[in-house]
GUMAR-219259 format. One record per residue (C-alpha): x, y, z; residue number from 1. Coordinates in steps of 0.1 Angstrom, whole numbers. Example, Ala and Ser with C-alpha at 12.3 -4.5 7.8 and 13.67 -1.06 7.14 Angstrom:
<pts>
+-------+-------+-------+------+
!    xx !    yy !    zz ! resi !
+-------+-------+-------+------+
!   123 !   -45 !    78 !    1 !
!   137 !   -11 !    71 !    2 !
+-------+-------+-------+------+
</pts>
This chain:
<pts>
+-------+-------+-------+------+
!    xx !    yy !    zz ! resi !
+-------+-------+-------+------+
!   171 !  -387 !   -66 !    1 !
!   142 !  -367 !   -59 !    2 !
!   128 !  -343 !   -87 !    3 !
!   119 !  -308 !   -76 !    4 !
!   100 !  -283 !  -100 !    5 !
!   111 !  -246 !   -94 !    6 !
!    84 !  -222 !  -103 !    7 !
!    97 !  -184 !  -107 !    8 !
!   128 !  -199 !  -113 !    9 !
!   141 !  -165 !  -133 !   10 !
!   135 !  -143 !  -104 !   11 !
!   158 !  -134 !   -77 !   12 !
!   154 !  -160 !   -53 !   13 !
!   146 !  -187 !   -78 !   14 !
!   178 !  -185 !   -95 !   15 !
!   195 !  -191 !   -62 !   16 !
!   173 !  -221 !   -54 !   17 !
!   177 !  -238 !   -86 !   18 !
!   217 !  -233 !   -81 !   19 !
!   213 !  -245 !   -44 !   20 !
!   190 !  -276 !   -53 !   21 !
!   217 !  -290 !   -79 !   22 !
!   246 !  -282 !   -57 !   23 !
!   225 !  -307 !   -32 !   24 !
!   222 !  -335 !   -57 !   25 !
!   184 !  -327 !   -68 !   26 !
!   172 !  -332 !  -103 !   27 !
!   157 !  -301 !  -111 !   28 !
!   129 !  -286 !  -136 !   29 !
!   130 !  -250 !  -140 !   30 !
!    95 !  -233 !  -150 !   31 !
!    93 !  -200 !  -164 !   32 !
!    71 !  -175 !  -187 !   33 !
!   105 !  -165 !  -209 !   34 !
!   122 !  -187 !  -229 !   35 !
!   151 !  -161 !  -233 !   36 !
!   153 !  -159 !  -192 !   37 !
!   151 !  -198 !  -188 !   38 !
!   178 !  -203 !  -213 !   39 !
!   201 !  -186 !  -188 !   40 !
!   196 !  -213 !  -163 !   41 !
!   203 !  -242 !  -188 !   42 !
!   236 !  -249 !  -173 !   43 !
!   219 !  -252 !  -136 !   44 !
!   188 !  -271 !  -143 !   45 !
!   180 !  -305 !  -159 !   46 !
!   151 !  -297 !  -179 !   47 !
!   136 !  -261 !  -189 !   48 !
!    96 !  -260 !  -189 !   49 !
!    81 !  -228 !  -205 !   50 !
!    47 !  -218 !  -195 !   51 !
!    22 !  -193 !  -184 !   52 !
!    12 !  -201 !  -148 !   53 !
!   -17 !  -178 !  -151 !   54 !
!   -28 !  -203 !  -178 !   55 !
!   -35 !  -236 !  -164 !   56 !
!   -39 !  -247 !  -200 !   57 !
!    -2 !  -243 !  -204 !   58 !
!     8 !  -260 !  -174 !   59 !
!     0 !  -294 !  -188 !   60 !
!    27 !  -322 !  -176 !   61 !
!    46 !  -296 !  -157 !   62 !
!    46 !  -316 !  -128 !   63 !
!    46 !  -349 !  -142 !   64 !
!    75 !  -370 !  -127 !   65 !
!    80 !  -345 !  -100 !   66 !
!    83 !  -352 !   -62 !   67 !
!    84 !  -319 !   -47 !   68 !
!    70 !  -283 !   -61 !   69 !
!    90 !  -252 !   -49 !   70 !
!    70 !  -218 !   -58 !   71 !
!    84 !  -185 !   -52 !   72 !
!    60 !  -168 !   -81 !   73 !
!    45 !  -137 !   -69 !   74 !
!    49 !  -100 !   -85 !   75 !
!    64 !   -68 !   -66 !   76 !
!    48 !   -45 !   -93 !   77 !
!    20 !   -53 !  -113 !   78 !
!    25 !   -51 !  -149 !   79 !
!     8 !   -68 !  -183 !   80 !
!   -24 !   -62 !  -167 !   81 !
!   -19 !   -88 !  -142 !   82 !
!   -31 !   -85 !  -106 !   83 !
!   -17 !   -99 !   -75 !   84 !
!   -49 !  -121 !   -75 !   85 !
!   -39 !  -130 !  -108 !   86 !
!    -4 !  -140 !   -97 !   87 !
!     1 !  -145 !   -63 !   88 !
!   -33 !  -162 !   -57 !   89 !
!   -45 !  -177 !   -92 !   90 !
!   -11 !  -189 !  -108 !   91 !
!    -1 !  -204 !   -72 !   92 !
!   -34 !  -222 !   -73 !   93 !
!   -29 !  -234 !  -107 !   94 !
!     3 !  -250 !   -96 !   95 !
!   -11 !  -264 !   -67 !   96 !
!   -37 !  -279 !   -89 !   97 !
!   -12 !  -296 !  -111 !   98 !
!     9 !  -307 !   -84 !   99 !
!   -23 !  -326 !   -68 !  100 !
!   -27 !  -342 !  -103 !  101 !
!     3 !  -357 !  -107 !  102 !
!     6 !  -371 !   -70 !  103 !
!    34 !  -346 !   -62 !  104 !
!    45 !  -352 !   -24 !  105 !
!    50 !  -318 !   -14 !  106 !
!    44 !  -282 !   -19 !  107 !
!    68 !  -257 !    -8 !  108 !
!    58 !  -221 !    -9 !  109 !
!    74 !  -187 !    -1 !  110 !
!    52 !  -165 !    16 !  111 !
!    62 !  -132 !    37 !  112 !
!    67 !  -130 !    75 !  113 !
!    39 !  -111 !    94 !  114 !
!    11 !  -118 !    69 !  115 !
!   -14 !  -123 !    91 !  116 !
!   -11 !   -88 !   103 !  117 !
!   -10 !   -76 !    68 !  118 !
!   -41 !   -92 !    53 !  119 !
!   -56 !   -57 !    47 !  120 !
!   -26 !   -51 !    21 !  121 !
!   -35 !   -63 !   -12 !  122 !
!    -2 !   -78 !   -23 !  123 !
!    -3 !  -100 !    12 !  124 !
!   -38 !  -107 !     9 !  125 !
!   -34 !  -129 !   -25 !  126 !
!    -3 !  -147 !   -11 !  127 !
!   -25 !  -154 !    21 !  128 !
!   -55 !  -164 !     4 !  129 !
!   -31 !  -191 !   -16 !  130 !
!   -17 !  -205 !    16 !  131 !
!   -50 !  -208 !    29 !  132 !
!   -56 !  -230 !     0 !  133 !
!   -27 !  -251 !     5 !  134 !
!   -35 !  -255 !    38 !  135 !
!   -67 !  -270 !    28 !  136 !
!   -48 !  -293 !     2 !  137 !
!   -40 !  -332 !    11 !  138 !
!    -6 !  -323 !    -1 !  139 !
!    21 !  -319 !    24 !  140 !
!    36 !  -283 !    25 !  141 !
!    61 !  -262 !    38 !  142 !
!    54 !  -222 !    39 !  143 !
!    87 !  -201 !    41 !  144 !
!    79 !  -166 !    55 !  145 !
!   111 !  -146 !    49 !  146 !
!   113 !  -108 !    65 !  147 !
!   124 !   -94 !    32 !  148 !
!   151 !  -102 !     2 !  149 !
!   184 !   -80 !    -2 !  150 !
!   170 !   -73 !   -35 !  151 !
!   138 !   -55 !   -17 !  152 !
!   164 !   -32 !     2 !  153 !
!   178 !   -21 !   -32 !  154 !
!   147 !     5 !   -30 !  155 !
!   167 !    22 !    -3 !  156 !
!   198 !    26 !   -24 !  157 !
!   178 !    39 !   -56 !  158 !
!   161 !    68 !   -33 !  159 !
!   197 !    74 !   -18 !  160 !
!   209 !    78 !   -53 !  161 !
!   182 !   101 !   -61 !  162 !
!   194 !   121 !   -32 !  163 !
!   167 !   116 !    -4 !  164 !
!   153 !    85 !    17 !  165 !
!   117 !    87 !    27 !  166 !
!   107 !    61 !    54 !  167 !
!    72 !    57 !    67 !  168 !
!    68 !    61 !   105 !  169 !
!    97 !    70 !   126 !  170 !
!   124 !    43 !   110 !  171 !
!   130 !    26 !   145 !  172 !
!   110 !    -3 !   137 !  173 !
!   134 !   -34 !   129 !  174 !
!   137 !   -58 !   101 !  175 !
!   167 !   -85 !    93 !  176 !
!   165 !   -87 !    58 !  177 !
!   183 !  -119 !    40 !  178 !
!   203 !  -126 !     8 !  179 !
!   189 !  -148 !   -15 !  180 !
!   218 !  -173 !   -15 !  181 !
!   211 !  -176 !    24 !  182 !
!   177 !  -181 !    19 !  183 !
!   179 !  -209 !   -10 !  184 !
!   198 !  -228 !    16 !  185 !
!   168 !  -228 !    39 !  186 !
!   144 !  -237 !    10 !  187 !
!   164 !  -266 !    -1 !  188 !
!   162 !  -278 !    36 !  189 !
!   128 !  -275 !    39 !  190 !
!   121 !  -302 !    11 !  191 !
!   128 !  -327 !    36 !  192 !
!   118 !  -305 !    65 !  193 !
!    86 !  -320 !    86 !  194 !
!    78 !  -283 !    95 !  195 !
!    48 !  -263 !    80 !  196 !
!    61 !  -230 !    88 !  197 !
!    95 !  -216 !    86 !  198 !
!   102 !  -178 !    98 !  199 !
!   136 !  -167 !    88 !  200 !
!   158 !  -136 !    82 !  201 !
!   192 !  -127 !    78 !  202 !
!   221 !  -126 !   103 !  203 !
!   219 !   -90 !   110 !  204 !
!   191 !   -69 !   124 !  205 !
!   184 !   -31 !   111 !  206 !
!   160 !    -3 !   119 !  207 !
!   148 !     9 !    87 !  208 !
!   167 !    41 !    95 !  209 !
!   202 !    21 !    96 !  210 !
!   194 !     8 !    65 !  211 !
!   189 !    43 !    47 !  212 !
!   220 !    54 !    65 !  213 !
!   236 !    23 !    51 !  214 !
!   224 !    30 !    15 !  215 !
!   241 !    64 !    15 !  216 !
!   272 !    53 !    29 !  217 !
!   275 !    27 !     2 !  218 !
!   271 !    57 !   -23 !  219 !
!   296 !    78 !    -3 !  220 !
!   268 !   104 !     4 !  221 !
!   258 !   123 !    35 !  222 !
!   225 !   112 !    47 !  223 !
!   192 !   127 !    39 !  224 !
!   163 !   108 !    53 !  225 !
!   126 !   121 !    59 !  226 !
!   103 !   102 !    82 !  227 !
!    66 !   106 !    72 !  228 !
!    46 !    99 !   104 !  229 !
!    27 !    70 !   107 !  230 !
!   -10 !    90 !   107 !  231 !
!     0 !   107 !    77 !  232 !
!    13 !    78 !    60 !  233 !
!   -21 !    57 !    66 !  234 !
!   -39 !    88 !    51 !  235 !
!   -19 !    88 !    19 !  236 !
!   -26 !    51 !    18 !  237 !
!   -59 !    57 !    19 !  238 !
!   -61 !    86 !    -4 !  239 !
!   -42 !    64 !   -30 !  240 !
!   -66 !    37 !   -27 !  241 !
!   -96 !    59 !   -35 !  242 !
!   -77 !    75 !   -63 !  243 !
!   -50 !    50 !   -79 !  244 !
!   -55 !    16 !   -95 !  245 !
!   -41 !   -11 !   -73 !  246 !
!    -9 !   -15 !   -95 !  247 !
!    -1 !    19 !   -82 !  248 !
!   -10 !    20 !   -49 !  249 !
!    -2 !   -16 !   -39 !  250 !
!    35 !   -13 !   -33 !  251 !
!    31 !    20 !   -14 !  252 !
!     7 !     2 !     7 !  253 !
!    31 !   -28 !    12 !  254 !
!    59 !    -5 !    22 !  255 !
!    39 !    16 !    46 !  256 !
!    29 !   -18 !    62 !  257 !
!    62 !   -34 !    66 !  258 !
!    83 !    -1 !    78 !  259 !
!    56 !     5 !   106 !  260 !
!    59 !   -31 !   126 !  261 !
!    87 !   -51 !   132 !  262 !
!    94 !   -80 !   109 !  263 !
!   121 !  -101 !   125 !  264 !
!   126 !  -138 !   117 !  265 !
!   151 !  -165 !   125 !  266 !
!   188 !  -154 !   118 !  267 !
!   199 !  -174 !    91 !  268 !
!   232 !  -171 !    67 !  269 !
!   263 !  -147 !    68 !  270 !
!   261 !  -123 !    38 !  271 !
!   260 !   -87 !    49 !  272 !
!   238 !   -58 !    36 !  273 !
!   266 !   -34 !    33 !  274 !
!   285 !   -58 !    11 !  275 !
!   251 !   -65 !   -14 !  276 !
!   249 !   -26 !   -15 !  277 !
!   287 !   -21 !   -22 !  278 !
!   285 !   -49 !   -49 !  279 !
!   254 !   -39 !   -70 !  280 !
!   246 !   -44 !   -97 !  281 !
!   260 !   -79 !   -99 !  282 !
!   242 !   -88 !   -66 !  283 !
!   211 !   -75 !   -72 !  284 !
!   186 !   -67 !  -100 !  285 !
!   175 !   -31 !   -92 !  286 !
!   204 !   -15 !   -82 !  287 !
!   223 !    17 !   -94 !  288 !
!   256 !    12 !  -115 !  289 !
!   285 !     7 !   -96 !  290 !
!   305 !    32 !  -115 !  291 !
!   278 !    61 !   -98 !  292 !
!   285 !    48 !   -65 !  293 !
!   322 !    46 !   -57 !  294 !
!   329 !    63 !   -25 !  295 !
!   361 !    85 !   -24 !  296 !
!   393 !    62 !   -16 !  297 !
!   371 !    30 !   -21 !  298 !
!   383 !     2 !   -41 !  299 !
!   356 !   -17 !   -63 !  300 !
!   356 !   -51 !   -50 !  301 !
!   339 !   -78 !   -72 !  302 !
!   322 !  -112 !   -59 !  303 !
+-------+-------+-------+------+
</pts>
Protein backbone atom coordinates (compact mmCIF):
# COMPACT_ATOMS: atom_id res chain seq x y z
CA UNK A 1 0.00 0.00 0.00
CA UNK A 2 1.50 3.33 -1.07
CA UNK A 3 1.64 6.11 1.48
CA UNK A 4 0.71 9.66 0.46
CA UNK A 5 1.25 12.95 2.26
CA UNK A 6 -1.49 15.46 1.43
CA UNK A 7 -0.35 19.04 2.03
CA UNK A 8 -3.17 21.55 1.97
CA UNK A 9 -5.51 18.82 3.20
CA UNK A 10 -7.97 21.17 4.89
CA UNK A 11 -8.49 23.33 1.79
CA UNK A 12 -11.25 23.07 -0.79
CA UNK A 13 -9.40 20.62 -3.04
CA UNK A 14 -7.37 18.91 -0.32
CA UNK A 15 -10.43 17.55 1.46
CA UNK A 16 -11.68 15.92 -1.71
CA UNK A 17 -8.22 14.48 -2.42
CA UNK A 18 -7.96 12.91 1.04
CA UNK A 19 -11.32 11.21 0.54
CA UNK A 20 -10.52 10.06 -2.99
CA UNK A 21 -7.16 8.63 -1.93
CA UNK A 22 -8.71 6.61 0.90
CA UNK A 23 -11.43 5.34 -1.44
CA UNK A 24 -8.69 4.21 -3.82
CA UNK A 25 -6.83 2.25 -1.15
CA UNK A 26 -3.96 4.60 -0.31
CA UNK A 27 -2.61 5.24 3.19
CA UNK A 28 -2.95 8.99 3.86
CA UNK A 29 -1.10 11.41 6.12
CA UNK A 30 -2.98 14.72 6.18
CA UNK A 31 -0.84 17.82 6.77
CA UNK A 32 -2.32 21.08 8.00
CA UNK A 33 -1.53 24.07 10.15
CA UNK A 34 -4.74 23.95 12.21
CA UNK A 35 -5.28 21.07 14.62
CA UNK A 36 -8.97 21.96 14.78
CA UNK A 37 -9.43 21.80 11.00
CA UNK A 38 -7.38 18.64 10.72
CA UNK A 39 -9.60 16.99 13.31
CA UNK A 40 -12.46 17.04 10.79
CA UNK A 41 -10.39 14.65 8.63
CA UNK A 42 -9.81 12.16 11.43
CA UNK A 43 -12.22 9.62 9.92
CA UNK A 44 -10.73 9.99 6.42
CA UNK A 45 -6.96 10.04 7.00
CA UNK A 46 -4.74 7.43 8.59
CA UNK A 47 -2.57 10.02 10.31
CA UNK A 48 -2.76 13.74 11.02
CA UNK A 49 0.35 15.94 11.05
CA UNK A 50 0.14 19.49 12.40
CA UNK A 51 2.83 21.81 11.03
CA UNK A 52 3.31 25.22 9.48
CA UNK A 53 4.64 24.66 5.97
CA UNK A 54 6.30 28.07 5.97
CA UNK A 55 8.43 26.91 8.91
CA UNK A 56 10.82 24.15 7.76
CA UNK A 57 11.68 23.20 11.35
CA UNK A 58 8.06 22.21 11.98
CA UNK A 59 8.19 19.78 9.04
CA UNK A 60 10.73 17.47 10.63
CA UNK A 61 9.61 13.90 9.96
CA UNK A 62 6.64 14.91 7.81
CA UNK A 63 7.81 12.82 4.84
CA UNK A 64 9.21 9.87 6.76
CA UNK A 65 7.86 6.65 5.27
CA UNK A 66 6.01 8.53 2.54
CA UNK A 67 6.04 7.39 -1.10
CA UNK A 68 4.30 10.37 -2.73
CA UNK A 69 3.81 13.99 -1.69
CA UNK A 70 0.71 15.75 -3.00
CA UNK A 71 0.54 19.53 -2.53
CA UNK A 72 -2.25 21.98 -3.19
CA UNK A 73 -0.66 24.50 -0.80
CA UNK A 74 -1.29 28.08 -1.85
CA UNK A 75 -3.19 31.21 -0.89
CA UNK A 76 -5.87 33.08 -2.76
CA UNK A 77 -6.06 36.06 -0.44
CA UNK A 78 -3.06 36.96 1.65
CA UNK A 79 -3.48 36.97 5.42
CA UNK A 80 -1.48 36.61 8.61
CA UNK A 81 1.25 38.72 7.02
CA UNK A 82 2.17 35.90 4.62
CA UNK A 83 2.86 36.64 0.96
CA UNK A 84 2.50 34.56 -2.20
CA UNK A 85 6.26 34.07 -2.11
CA UNK A 86 6.05 32.85 1.48
CA UNK A 87 3.38 30.24 0.77
CA UNK A 88 3.02 29.40 -2.92
CA UNK A 89 6.79 29.36 -3.43
CA UNK A 90 8.73 28.93 -0.18
CA UNK A 91 6.30 26.66 1.67
CA UNK A 92 6.18 24.26 -1.27
CA UNK A 93 9.96 24.45 -1.57
CA UNK A 94 10.16 23.46 2.11
CA UNK A 95 7.99 20.45 1.35
CA UNK A 96 10.14 19.54 -1.64
CA UNK A 97 13.29 19.71 0.48
CA UNK A 98 11.68 17.46 3.09
CA UNK A 99 10.55 15.04 0.37
CA UNK A 100 14.04 14.85 -1.13
CA UNK A 101 15.63 14.29 2.28
CA UNK A 102 13.24 11.39 3.01
CA UNK A 103 13.67 9.71 -0.37
CA UNK A 104 10.09 10.31 -1.52
CA UNK A 105 9.54 8.83 -4.99
CA UNK A 106 7.24 11.47 -6.46
CA UNK A 107 5.90 14.99 -5.92
CA UNK A 108 2.49 15.96 -7.34
CA UNK A 109 1.72 19.68 -7.36
CA UNK A 110 -1.43 21.61 -8.23
CA UNK A 111 -0.54 24.65 -10.32
CA UNK A 112 -2.73 26.76 -12.64
CA UNK A 113 -3.47 26.59 -16.35
CA UNK A 114 -1.81 29.20 -18.62
CA UNK A 115 0.77 30.00 -15.94
CA UNK A 116 3.49 30.94 -18.43
CA UNK A 117 1.15 33.56 -19.90
CA UNK A 118 0.62 35.06 -16.45
CA UNK A 119 4.14 35.25 -15.01
CA UNK A 120 3.55 39.00 -14.50
CA UNK A 121 0.80 38.15 -11.99
CA UNK A 122 2.12 37.96 -8.42
CA UNK A 123 0.11 34.89 -7.38
CA UNK A 124 1.05 32.96 -10.50
CA UNK A 125 4.69 34.08 -10.51
CA UNK A 126 5.23 32.50 -7.09
CA UNK A 127 3.62 29.22 -8.19
CA UNK A 128 5.62 29.13 -11.41
CA UNK A 129 8.84 29.78 -9.50
CA UNK A 130 8.16 26.68 -7.43
CA UNK A 131 7.37 24.59 -10.53
CA UNK A 132 10.75 25.58 -11.93
CA UNK A 133 12.37 24.42 -8.66
CA UNK A 134 10.48 21.15 -8.93
CA UNK A 135 11.63 20.68 -12.53
CA UNK A 136 15.25 21.07 -11.41
CA UNK A 137 14.83 18.40 -8.75
CA UNK A 138 15.72 14.77 -9.38
CA UNK A 139 12.41 13.69 -7.87
CA UNK A 140 9.70 12.38 -10.23
CA UNK A 141 6.90 14.89 -10.67
CA UNK A 142 3.47 15.58 -12.08
CA UNK A 143 2.20 19.16 -12.24
CA UNK A 144 -1.58 19.38 -12.49
CA UNK A 145 -2.86 22.58 -14.09
CA UNK A 146 -6.60 23.09 -13.53
CA UNK A 147 -8.55 25.92 -15.09
CA UNK A 148 -10.24 26.99 -11.86
CA UNK A 149 -12.27 25.44 -9.07
CA UNK A 150 -16.01 25.66 -8.62
CA UNK A 151 -15.21 27.40 -5.33
CA UNK A 152 -13.45 30.15 -7.31
CA UNK A 153 -16.71 30.74 -9.18
CA UNK A 154 -18.42 31.52 -5.88
CA UNK A 155 -17.16 35.08 -6.32
CA UNK A 156 -19.67 35.48 -9.15
CA UNK A 157 -22.41 34.28 -6.82
CA UNK A 158 -21.29 36.71 -4.11
CA UNK A 159 -21.33 39.64 -6.56
CA UNK A 160 -24.73 38.59 -7.87
CA UNK A 161 -26.02 38.46 -4.31
CA UNK A 162 -24.84 42.06 -3.87
CA UNK A 163 -26.75 43.01 -7.01
CA UNK A 164 -24.19 43.35 -9.82
CA UNK A 165 -21.44 41.24 -11.37
CA UNK A 166 -18.35 43.01 -12.69
CA UNK A 167 -16.35 41.43 -15.50
CA UNK A 168 -12.93 42.32 -16.82
CA UNK A 169 -12.95 42.56 -20.61
CA UNK A 170 -16.09 41.88 -22.59
CA UNK A 171 -16.88 38.68 -20.71
CA UNK A 172 -16.67 36.53 -23.82
CA UNK A 173 -13.49 34.66 -22.97
CA UNK A 174 -14.09 31.04 -21.97
CA UNK A 175 -13.34 28.76 -19.04
CA UNK A 176 -14.36 25.26 -17.98
CA UNK A 177 -14.10 25.28 -14.17
CA UNK A 178 -13.95 21.96 -12.35
CA UNK A 179 -15.54 20.64 -9.17
CA UNK A 180 -13.11 19.64 -6.42
CA UNK A 181 -14.36 16.04 -6.39
CA UNK A 182 -13.85 15.69 -10.14
CA UNK A 183 -10.37 17.21 -9.90
CA UNK A 184 -9.54 14.91 -6.99
CA UNK A 185 -10.07 11.94 -9.33
CA UNK A 186 -7.51 13.43 -11.71
CA UNK A 187 -5.11 13.99 -8.82
CA UNK A 188 -5.37 10.36 -7.67
CA UNK A 189 -4.81 9.09 -11.22
CA UNK A 190 -1.76 11.38 -11.47
CA UNK A 191 0.01 9.53 -8.67
CA UNK A 192 0.81 6.66 -11.04
CA UNK A 193 0.85 8.70 -14.25
CA UNK A 194 4.05 9.18 -16.29
CA UNK A 195 2.72 12.56 -17.45
CA UNK A 196 4.74 15.51 -16.20
CA UNK A 197 2.00 18.09 -16.89
CA UNK A 198 -1.77 17.59 -16.93
CA UNK A 199 -4.06 20.39 -18.11
CA UNK A 200 -7.61 19.80 -16.89
CA UNK A 201 -10.99 21.46 -16.60
CA UNK A 202 -14.61 20.55 -16.06
CA UNK A 203 -17.15 19.10 -18.45
CA UNK A 204 -18.82 22.42 -19.35
CA UNK A 205 -17.28 25.41 -21.11
CA UNK A 206 -18.73 28.85 -20.31
CA UNK A 207 -18.02 32.43 -21.18
CA UNK A 208 -17.54 34.55 -18.07
CA UNK A 209 -20.76 36.37 -18.96
CA UNK A 210 -22.58 33.04 -18.97
CA UNK A 211 -21.24 32.24 -15.50
CA UNK A 212 -22.51 35.60 -14.26
CA UNK A 213 -25.93 34.87 -15.75
CA UNK A 214 -25.90 31.41 -14.14
CA UNK A 215 -25.21 32.99 -10.75
CA UNK A 216 -28.13 35.39 -11.06
CA UNK A 217 -30.36 32.54 -12.21
CA UNK A 218 -29.40 30.50 -9.13
CA UNK A 219 -30.48 33.45 -6.97
CA UNK A 220 -33.70 33.99 -8.89
CA UNK A 221 -32.58 37.51 -9.84
CA UNK A 222 -32.45 39.43 -13.10
CA UNK A 223 -28.90 39.69 -14.41
CA UNK A 224 -27.07 42.99 -13.90
CA UNK A 225 -23.61 42.80 -15.44
CA UNK A 226 -20.99 45.50 -15.96
CA UNK A 227 -18.05 44.81 -18.26
CA UNK A 228 -14.87 46.78 -17.57
CA UNK A 229 -13.00 47.30 -20.89
CA UNK A 230 -9.62 45.58 -21.10
CA UNK A 231 -7.69 48.87 -21.33
CA UNK A 232 -9.43 50.32 -18.29
CA UNK A 233 -8.87 47.07 -16.39
CA UNK A 234 -5.15 47.20 -17.17
CA UNK A 235 -4.95 50.81 -15.99
CA UNK A 236 -6.84 49.94 -12.80
CA UNK A 237 -4.49 47.07 -11.98
CA UNK A 238 -1.42 49.20 -12.76
CA UNK A 239 -2.67 51.91 -10.39
CA UNK A 240 -3.41 49.37 -7.66
CA UNK A 241 0.12 47.95 -7.98
CA UNK A 242 1.50 51.43 -7.26
CA UNK A 243 -0.93 52.45 -4.53
CA UNK A 244 -1.84 49.27 -2.64
CA UNK A 245 0.00 46.31 -1.11
CA UNK A 246 0.06 43.00 -2.95
CA UNK A 247 -2.51 41.51 -0.57
CA UNK A 248 -4.97 44.07 -2.00
CA UNK A 249 -4.10 44.17 -5.66
CA UNK A 250 -3.10 40.50 -5.99
CA UNK A 251 -6.59 38.96 -6.30
CA UNK A 252 -7.73 41.75 -8.66
CA UNK A 253 -4.61 41.34 -10.80
CA UNK A 254 -5.23 37.60 -11.04
CA UNK A 255 -8.92 37.95 -11.97
CA UNK A 256 -8.14 40.60 -14.59
CA UNK A 257 -5.58 38.30 -16.22
CA UNK A 258 -7.74 35.18 -16.17
CA UNK A 259 -10.92 36.87 -17.43
CA UNK A 260 -9.21 38.32 -20.48
CA UNK A 261 -7.94 35.01 -21.89
CA UNK A 262 -9.41 31.60 -22.65
CA UNK A 263 -8.70 29.11 -19.85
CA UNK A 264 -9.92 25.77 -21.20
CA UNK A 265 -8.42 22.43 -20.16
CA UNK A 266 -9.11 18.83 -21.09
CA UNK A 267 -12.68 18.12 -19.92
CA UNK A 268 -13.15 15.79 -16.97
CA UNK A 269 -15.97 14.87 -14.62
CA UNK A 270 -19.72 15.28 -14.68
CA UNK A 271 -20.60 17.79 -11.96
CA UNK A 272 -22.38 20.94 -13.10
CA UNK A 273 -21.72 24.50 -12.00
CA UNK A 274 -25.44 25.32 -11.84
CA UNK A 275 -25.95 22.54 -9.30
CA UNK A 276 -22.99 23.82 -7.27
CA UNK A 277 -24.47 27.32 -7.17
CA UNK A 278 -27.86 25.99 -6.08
CA UNK A 279 -26.40 23.80 -3.34
CA UNK A 280 -24.12 26.33 -1.69
CA UNK A 281 -22.95 26.58 1.04
CA UNK A 282 -22.78 22.78 1.49
CA UNK A 283 -20.70 22.45 -1.67
CA UNK A 284 -18.40 25.43 -1.32
CA UNK A 285 -16.67 27.69 1.15
CA UNK A 286 -17.62 31.20 0.06
CA UNK A 287 -21.24 30.88 -0.96
CA UNK A 288 -24.07 32.99 0.36
CA UNK A 289 -26.59 31.14 2.55
CA UNK A 290 -29.18 28.96 0.87
CA UNK A 291 -32.13 30.74 2.45
CA UNK A 292 -31.23 34.01 0.70
CA UNK A 293 -31.11 32.37 -2.71
CA UNK A 294 -34.26 30.33 -3.24
CA UNK A 295 -35.79 31.17 -6.58
CA UNK A 296 -39.60 31.36 -6.63
CA UNK A 297 -41.07 27.91 -6.87
CA UNK A 298 -37.70 26.16 -6.46
CA UNK A 299 -37.59 23.31 -3.97
CA UNK A 300 -34.24 23.26 -2.19
CA UNK A 301 -32.35 20.01 -2.87
CA UNK A 302 -29.54 18.85 -0.63
CA UNK A 303 -26.82 16.49 -1.80
